[in-house]
C-alpha positions as CSV (number, residue, x, y, z in Angstrom):
1,M,26.8,5.6,16.3
2,F,27.3,1.9,16.1
3,T,29.3,-0.3,18.6
4,N,29.0,-3.8,17.2
5,I,28.8,-4.6,13.5
6,L,28.1,-8.0,12.0
7,W,29.0,-8.7,8.3
8,A,27.1,-11.7,7.0
9,T,28.8,-13.5,4.1
10,D,28.2,-16.5,1.9
11,G,31.6,-15.9,0.2
12,S,30.0,-14.3,-2.9
13,E,31.3,-11.3,-4.8
14,Q,28.3,-9.4,-3.6
15,A,29.1,-10.2,0.0
16,D,32.7,-9.0,-0.6
17,R,31.4,-5.6,-1.6
18,A,29.4,-5.4,1.6
19,L,32.7,-6.1,3.6
20,G,34.1,-2.8,2.3
21,Y,31.2,-1.0,3.9
22,A,31.5,-3.0,7.1
23,I,35.1,-2.0,7.4
24,Q,34.5,1.6,6.6
25,I,31.7,1.9,9.2
26,S,33.7,0.0,11.8
27,Q,36.7,2.3,11.3
28,H,34.6,5.4,11.5
29,D,32.7,4.3,14.6
30,H,35.6,2.3,16.2
31,T,33.3,-0.7,16.5
32,Q,33.8,-4.4,17.1
33,L,33.4,-6.3,13.8
34,H,31.8,-9.8,13.7
35,V,32.0,-12.0,10.6
36,V,29.3,-14.6,10.2
37,H,29.1,-17.4,7.7
38,V,26.2,-19.9,7.8
39,I,26.9,-23.3,6.3
40,E,23.6,-24.1,4.7
41,K,22.6,-27.7,5.2
42,L,20.7,-28.6,2.0
43,T,18.0,-31.3,2.4
44,G,18.7,-33.8,-0.3
45,G,21.6,-33.4,-2.6
46,R,19.8,-32.2,-5.7
47,I,17.7,-29.2,-6.7
48,A,15.7,-29.4,-9.9
49,G,17.6,-32.6,-10.9
50,H,21.0,-31.0,-10.5
51,D,23.6,-32.0,-7.9
52,V,24.3,-29.3,-5.4
53,S,27.9,-28.6,-4.6
54,L,28.7,-25.4,-2.7
55,N,32.5,-26.0,-2.4
56,E,32.1,-25.1,1.3
57,P,35.8,-25.8,2.3
58,D,37.0,-23.3,-0.3
59,V,34.4,-20.8,0.8
60,I,35.3,-21.0,4.4
61,A,39.0,-20.7,3.6
62,K,38.3,-17.5,1.6
63,I,36.2,-16.1,4.5
64,R,39.0,-16.9,7.0
65,A,41.5,-15.1,4.8
66,Q,39.2,-12.1,4.4
67,T,38.7,-12.0,8.2
68,E,42.5,-12.1,8.7
69,G,42.8,-9.3,6.1
70,V,40.6,-7.0,8.1
71,L,43.4,-6.8,10.7
72,A,45.3,-4.6,8.2
73,H,42.6,-2.0,8.7
74,G,43.2,-1.7,12.5
75,I,40.1,-3.9,13.3
76,T,40.2,-7.2,15.2
77,P,37.3,-9.2,13.8
78,T,35.6,-12.2,15.3
79,L,34.7,-15.1,12.9
80,H,31.5,-17.1,13.5
81,V,30.9,-20.2,11.3
82,V,27.6,-21.8,12.1
83,A,25.3,-24.3,10.4
84,E,21.6,-24.1,9.7
85,A,19.0,-26.0,7.7
86,S,18.3,-24.7,4.2
87,G,15.7,-21.9,4.2
88,H,16.6,-20.8,7.7
89,V,19.8,-18.9,7.1
90,A,18.4,-15.5,7.7
91,G,17.0,-16.5,11.1
92,R,20.4,-17.9,12.1
93,I,22.2,-14.7,11.0
94,A,19.7,-12.7,13.2
95,E,20.4,-15.1,16.1
96,V,24.2,-14.6,15.8
97,A,23.5,-10.8,15.7
98,D,21.5,-11.0,18.9
99,E,24.1,-13.2,20.6
100,T,26.9,-10.8,19.7
101,G,25.0,-7.7,20.6
102,A,25.3,-6.4,17.0
103,D,23.5,-3.1,16.4
104,L,24.0,-3.3,12.6
105,I,24.1,-6.1,10.1
106,V,25.9,-5.5,6.7
107,V,25.1,-7.8,3.8
108,G,25.0,-8.0,0.1
109,T,21.7,-8.2,-1.7
110,R,22.5,-11.3,-3.8
111,G,24.2,-14.5,-2.8
112,R,26.1,-17.3,-4.5
113,S,23.2,-19.0,-6.1
114,A,20.5,-17.4,-8.2
115,L,18.9,-20.9,-8.4
116,G,18.9,-21.3,-4.6
117,G,17.4,-17.8,-4.3
118,L,14.6,-18.8,-6.7
119,F,13.7,-21.8,-4.6
120,L,14.6,-20.7,-1.1
121,G,13.9,-16.9,-1.3
122,S,16.3,-14.1,-0.6
123,V,18.3,-14.4,2.6
124,T,18.6,-10.6,2.7
125,Q,14.9,-10.1,2.2
126,R,14.1,-12.4,5.0
127,L,16.8,-10.9,7.2
128,L,15.1,-7.5,6.8
129,H,12.0,-9.1,8.5
130,V,13.6,-11.1,11.3
131,A,16.6,-9.0,12.4
132,T,16.2,-7.0,15.6
133,C,18.7,-4.3,14.5
134,P,19.1,-2.3,11.3
135,V,20.3,-4.1,8.1
136,L,22.5,-2.4,5.6
137,A,22.0,-4.2,2.2
138,I,24.6,-3.3,-0.4
139,P,23.4,-3.8,-4.0
140,P,25.6,-5.7,-6.5
141,V,26.9,-2.7,-8.4
142,V,28.0,-0.6,-5.4
143,A,31.7,-0.8,-4.2
144,A,32.9,0.7,-0.9
145,P,34.4,4.1,-1.3
146,A,38.2,4.5,-0.7
147,R,37.9,6.7,2.4
148,A,35.6,6.4,5.4
149,H,34.3,10.0,5.2
150,D,33.2,9.3,1.6
151,A,31.1,6.2,2.7
152,L,28.3,7.8,4.6
153,P,27.2,11.2,5.6
154,L,27.7,10.6,9.3
155,A,28.2,13.4,11.8
156,R,31.7,13.6,13.1
């Protein structure tokens, strides 16, 4: 059904849950898997009087390790780390999806920062409006099933 899947991640636990689904669908459909992380360039260094520290090197190291871990599932992923101004992350994810020919984007519904979401809006919500392909948004309480045939009621 799909040929090219893009998993968008900010390194959060919610994005990690979405990775399980991206892997399951990729295995089921024998697709290419792209991993995208957008380094968000925050204007100014403070939000509501608080310093903003996203620990970006640690996040990128985690995402690189997750990308390498996907190899154990028989999938060879491609990692894309790009930068974008704050408030335009969803548009950049959609651009990477277009550039890679993705026909599905898999994301979590919440990111690393509830405070950032309050000021900047939800990246997932915006992505639903700007993406040119379907977006599968995984809610925070859902974990990927253990087997691909349990994940989705897809025709075999």
